[in-house]
N, C-alpha and C positions, 0 to 999 in steps of 0.2 A: 849674153844669154843665148843658148842654142840648144833646142831639144825637140823631140817628136813625141806625140802621145796619141795613140789610137787603140782604144780598148773597148770595142762596142759589145756590151753584154746586157741582157734583159733579165733582171732579178725580180722574182716574185717571193717576197719574204713575209713570214708571219705564221703563227700557230694556226693550224687548220688548212694551210695551203696544200698539204699532202692529199686532201680530199679531192683535189682538182688536177691531179697528175695526168689522168686520162685525157681530160679536156685539152691540156697543154700539148701533149704528144700528138693529139689528133690534128692540131694546127700545122704539123710539120710532116705528117705521113700517115699511111693507113696500115702499115705492117711493121711495127718496131721490132728490133732486136733488143731484148732486155739484157744488158751486160751487168753482171753482179758477181759477188762472191757467195759463199755458203751461208753467211750470217743473215742475209735478208730474208731467207726462207725461215730461219729460226725465229726471227723477231715478228713474223707475220706481215711485214711490209710487202714482200713479193706477192703474197696471196691477195692483199688489199689492192695492189696495182693491177693484178690480173683481173680481179673482179670489175674494176673500173673500165678496163679495156673491153672486156666481154660485154659489159652493159652498153658500150658504144658500138658493138658489133665489129670490133677490130680484131684481126688475127695478129698473133705475135709469136716470137720464138725466144726461148730463154737460153742464154749462154752464161753459165755460172761457174766458170773455171778460172776466175781471176784470183791470183795469190796476193800476199801482202806487198810484194815488190813485183809488179806486173812484168811479164817476160815478153820478149819479141816473138817467141814461138806461140805464146797465147794470143797475141795480136794477130798473127798469121792465121791461126786456127779460127779465131773469131771472125775475121774478114771473110774467110771461105764459107763459114756458116751463114753470114749475112747474105753473101751472093747466092748460095745454093738454096736458101730459104726465101729468097725474093724480098728481103727486108729493104725498106726505103728510108728508114731513120733509126736512130739509136736512142734508147732510154738508159742512161747511166744511173745505176741504183746502188748506193753504198758510199764507202769512204773514198779517199783519194785514189786508191788503186783501181777500182772499177771505173772511176772517171778518167784517169789517165789511159787505161786500157781502151776505153770507149773511143777516145780521140784517135789512138792508133788504128783501131778497127775501122772507124769511120773513114779514115784516110785510105787505108789499104783496100777496103771494099770497093772504092772507086778507082783505084790505081793498081790493078793486079799485077802489072808488069814491073812495079817498083820493088826495091829492096828496102825493107824497114830498117835493117841494120845500117845500110848506106846513108839513109836519111838521118838516122840517129847520130851518126858520127860526122856527116858532112853537110847536113841541112838540105834545103830544097834546091840549092844551086841556081837560084833565080827563076826557077820554074813556077808556074801557077798551077798547083794541083787542086783537085776538088775533093770534097769529103761529104759523107752523108750528114744531114742535120742531126744535132745532138740536143736532147733535153736532159739536163743533169739534176739529180735529186740526191744531195749529199746526206749521209747519216752520221758523219763525224764533223767536228768543227775545228779543222786544223789546216787542211791542204790549200783551200782557196782556189782549187782547180776549176770549180764551177764558174769562176769569173775571169778566166784567162784562156789563152791558147797554147799552154805548155802541157806536155805529157812526158813524164819521166819513166823510162823503160829500162829493163835490164836484159843483157844478152847472156843466156845461160852458158854459152860456150866460152866467151872471152872474159866473163864477169864484169864487163863494162856496164855502168849505169849512167845514163845520160839523157838529156831532154831533147825532144823535138818541139818546135814552136812555130806557129803561124796563125794569123787571124782566122784562117779557114777552120781551125780547130776549136775556136771559142764556141761554147754551147749557144744554140739559138735562144734557149730559155733555161734559167736555173730556178728550180722550185726549192726554196730553203725554208724548211719548217723546223723550228727549234725543238719541237716535241719529238722529232725523229731521233734526236741526239740522246734521248734519255735511256736508250738501250745499251749504251756503251759501258763496258766494264771499266773499273777504275784505272787499270793499267793502260788501257787505250786512251781514256780521257786525258790522263796526265801527259802522255806522249804527243797527242795531237794538239792540245792547247799550248804546249811549249813550242811545237812547230809553228803555230800561228804567231806566237810572240817573236820567234826568230825571224819570221817573214817581216814583221813590222820593224824590228831592230835593224836587220840587215838591209832592207830596202831604204831605210832612212840613212844608214851609214854609207851606203853605196855612193861612189862618186858620180854615178849616173842618175841619182835622184834629181828631180826637177820641180818646178813650182806647182805642178799638178800632183805628183806622187807624194811629195814631202808632207803636205798637210794630212793626207790620208794615212800615211805611215805613222805620223805622230799621234793622230787621233786614235788609231787602232792600238798603238802601243800603250797609250794612256788607259784605254778601255780594258785591254787585256791585263795590264798591271794591276788595275783596280779589282778585277773580278776573277782572275785565274785561280787564286787560292779558294775563294768562295765557291766557285763551281766545282772544284775538285773535292772540296769538303762535302758538298751537297749538290748532286746533279739535278735535283728537283727544285732548286732555287731558280725560279723562272726568270727573275730579273737578271741574275748572273748568267744563266745559260743563254738567254736571248741576246744579251750584250756581247758575250764571247762569240756566239755563232755569227752575228752580224759582222763583227770585227774581222773574224776569220775570212769571211767571204770578201769583204771590201778590200782587205789588204792583198788579196789575190790579184786584183787589178793593178795595185801599186807596184808590187814586185815584178809583175810581168813587164811593166814599162821601164822600171829602174834597174832591174837585175838584183841578184843576191850576191853575197860575198863568201868569204872563206869557210864559215861554218857549214853551209850547204855544200860548198865545193869539196871540202875534205871529208864530208860525211858520205857522199855517194860511193867512193871506193869501199867504205865499210859495209854498207848494205848490199853492194854489188858482190863482194867477196863472201860474206857470211850470212846474207839474207836476214840481217838484223832489222829490228823496228827502227824506222827512220828517226823518230823523235828521240829514241834512246841514244842513237849515235850523236845527234845534236846536243843532247844533254852532256855527254862525255866531252865533247870538243869545244863547245861555245865558251865556257869560262876560260879555258886555256888560250884560245885564239884571241879573246878580248884582252887578256892580260898581255899578250904579245903585241897587240895592235893599238891599245888605247892612247898612247902618246902621239900617234901619227894623225889623229883626228880628235884632239883633246876636247874642243868645244862640243862636238856632237856626242862623244862618249860621256861627257859630263851631263848632257841632257838625258841620255838614256839612263844613266845612274840615278839621277834625281827622280825620274818617272818610276823607277823601281824602288825608291825609298832611300837612296844613297846621297852622297854629298857632292862628288865630282868624279872625273874620269879615273882617278886612282883607285876608287873602290867599286868600279862598275862590275868587274869580274866577280868580286866577292858578293855583290848584290844578286847576281845571277845564281851563284852557288847557293845562297841562302834561300832564294825562291825555289830552286830545284829541291832542296831539302823539305820545304813546306808542302810540296805537291808529291812527295814520295818518288822523286826521279833522280836520286843520287846514283849515278852510273859511272863505272869505269870500264874501259875497253876490255880489260882482263875478265870482267864479269861476263862478257859476250864471247869469250873464247879466243880473243886476240892475244898475241905474244910478240916479243921482240923480233922474232924471225919474220913476222908479217910486214914489218915496217918498210923494207925496200920495195916490195910489191905495191903497198899502199901509196908510197911517194910517187913511184913510176905511174901508177894509174891515175893519181890526182892530176898530174900534168897531161895525161892523155885525155881524160874526160872532163876536167874542170879547170882548164887553163884560164878561161875567161873569168871565172869566179876568183881565182888566185890573183889575177891581174887587177881585178876591181876592188880587192880588199884595201882598206886604208893604208895598211902596211903590206907591201908586196913581198911575200916570202920566197926565199930560195929553197933549194932541195934540203939543205942541212937543217934549216929552221922548221920546215914541215916535218921532217923526221923527228925533231925534238918535240914538236907539238903532239904528234902521235904517241911518243914515248911518255910525255907528261900525262897524257889522257889515259894511260894504261892503269 
């Protein structure tokens, strides 16, 4: 047995916790940059947070330019805004995209001479870089980004979508209030909850899983399997929403330590090229990848299948397909504008940005099999 585990996160969980966001951010700075998308203003959350900060006499600046797949150019602009506004901390408000963008902004605000694209492709290179402290307030229950140090960014020029990761990017505090999730439209809810389920399945199936991450992955998988349909049927089912939200957060720490596998690895080229919703790409790919992989880790795939209501490894992919149908997430890549001509680029890019995820899959795919997976997902 040989492994490492270091995921220090401070989680404040429960309904009503959003009433204390201002207090939490005040512990880490006096002038936050609020990083968000446009939806936080529409739901009233941004106004609520602004009121809390103003009541505490805190100045702040709002940066609301984050898109569904956060861009390196947005990170650079946000970092410049943080520096020019004199911000000393980051408040990430929204789904996984604002949280990932916040991590990039926090890093680049403290390291203006660095190249975010170089870090994205090559890592920190052994350097110890600093970052502004982050308080994360998720409004979707899928990414788990609030409990780890990973940020997934896209380069609009090359279409590369890849993660940066380091413990310096782990939020100093995460305020997770399930009631904030109730504003999600159905199409968002289905995509993010399946993303969370994939995090639990993939982190469990990863050969890098360990005695710390595996129980978390299994517990979260069981919880998500039990409640994912219920919460998609009724987002106001508090028992289901609270359970799914907590599982989504906790499994974020597990996959950070154990890594993810081919479904996430082969999805990143999709949303990098076409800016598609991440969870929809996972829905198209996961059953196909599981069908190709299940015999290479049969005991674990059998456990996954049973948690989803199946019998053994042979019907694991079918159980995923049935679940996707029940939450309205039947997706084919052709629905998202992909065609046969895209496959060579997708294969090349998968090996460029996701080589580690390919190598960590229970079955290590070659180029021809990856091409066939994309083809079957069409």
